[in-house]
Each structure stands twice: as C-alpha cells, then as structure tokens.
C-alpha positions in Angstrom: -9.5 0.3 -7.7 -11.5 1.9 -5.1 -13.0 5.2 -6.3 -11.7 8.0 -3.9 -14.4 10.5 -2.2 -14.1 14.1 -2.5 -13.8 16.0 0.9 -16.4 18.8 -0.1 -19.1 16.3 -0.2 -19.7 17.1 3.6 -19.9 21.0 3.1 -23.9 21.1 2.7 -23.9 19.2 6.2 -21.3 21.3 8.1 -19.2 18.1 8.7 -15.5 17.2 7.9 -14.6 14.3 5.6 -12.6 11.9 7.5 -9.9 10.2 5.1 -9.7 7.1 7.7 -13.0 6.5 8.3 -14.1 7.4 4.6 -17.1 9.4 5.8 -18.3 12.7 7.0 -18.0 13.3 10.6 -19.6 16.2 12.7 -17.4 18.9 13.8 -17.3 17.7 17.4 -15.9 14.4 16.4 -12.9 16.1 14.8 -10.4 14.8 17.8 -10.4 11.4 15.8 -9.2 13.1 12.6 -5.7 13.1 11.3 -4.0 16.0 9.7 -4.5 14.8 6.3 -8.3 15.0 6.8 -8.4 18.6 7.9 -6.0 19.6 5.1 -8.0 17.6 2.3 -11.3 18.9 3.4 -10.1 22.4 3.7 -8.3 22.3 0.4 -11.5 20.9 -1.2 -13.5 23.8 0.2 -11.1 26.4 -1.0 -10.9 25.0 -4.3 -14.8 25.3 -4.7 -15.2 28.8 -3.4 -15.9 27.9 0.2 -13.4 30.4 1.5 -14.7 30.9 5.1 -15.7 27.2 5.4 -12.1 26.3 4.3 -10.6 28.8 7.0 -13.0 27.2 9.6 -11.8 23.6 8.7 -8.1 24.3 8.2 -8.2 26.3 11.6 -9.1 23.1 13.3 -5.9 21.1 12.0 -3.9 19.8 14.9 -0.6 20.9 13.2 -1.0 24.5 12.7 2.5 24.8 11.1 1.8 22.3 8.4 2.9 24.2 5.2 -0.1 22.6 3.3 -2.6 24.1 5.8 -0.8 27.5 6.1 -0.7 27.5 2.1 -4.8 27.0 1.7 -5.3 29.5 4.6 -3.2 32.1 2.8 -5.2 31.4 -0.4 -8.5 31.4 1.3 -7.8 34.6 3.0 -6.5 36.1 -0.2 -9.7 35.4 -1.9 -11.7 36.9 0.9 -9.8 40.1 0.7 -7.6 39.6 3.7 -4.5 40.4 2.3 -2.5 40.8 5.6 -3.6 37.6 6.8 -3.0 35.7 3.7 0.5 37.1 3.5 1.1 36.0 7.1 -0.1 32.5 6.3 2.1 32.2 3.1 5.1 33.6 4.8 4.7 31.0 7.8 4.3 28.1 5.3 7.8 28.9 3.7 9.0 29.7 7.2 8.1 26.4 8.5 9.6 24.4 5.4 11.7 26.6 3.0 11.5 23.8 0.4 7.8 23.7 0.5 6.4 24.2 -2.9 3.5 26.6 -2.6 0.8 25.1 -4.8 -0.4 27.2 -7.7 -4.4 27.3 -7.4 -6.0 28.7 -10.4 -9.6 30.2 -10.2 
C-alpha cells in the first residue's frame, strides 16, 4: 500500500501539493491542479494553523461553490478573527449543498 503524502509539506516552499502528480507545484502551475488538490492542501494548512496560507490556496480553487472549500474558508477566517467572512463562507457552504455535513475541526 502506497503511503499518502500530506498536503502541508509544500508550505515552506509556497507551493501547492498536486494530488494527481503527487508532488509540490509552483502556484503559477495551478491551472493543471484539480479541485481536490486545492481542497486537500488548503485543509492541511488550516488544520496546522496556517490560516492565511489556507485562505490563499482555497481561494485558488476552480469551483468556488464547493462546500468543502467554503467550510475551510469559513474555518480559517474564523480563526483569523474575520467573523463576518467566516459566517458568509459557512452559510454559502450549506446553501450550495444543504445536506453537506460541516466538518467539526478541533484545535
């Protein structure tokens, strides 16, 4: 079984982890990344406290209505103290998919 790499390994290099290419790529190469790569990397950054970087990566996602992306934008903004933006993102996540289970993130 292949060991899964963690998306936040690219953090120090200002790169984004590509799930399909299984390596870190420059931000200018993001046009080749899929939605899951943006989500995974942004989620990894948010869960390790890199809230501003998480917002930067998540805002690059192709589908800005993806509830997973919106949920972590809400989380990162909440942790940064941007409550209005956080609530807007959480609301948009539920609006885009009313059955979306907002992930509870403990930190």
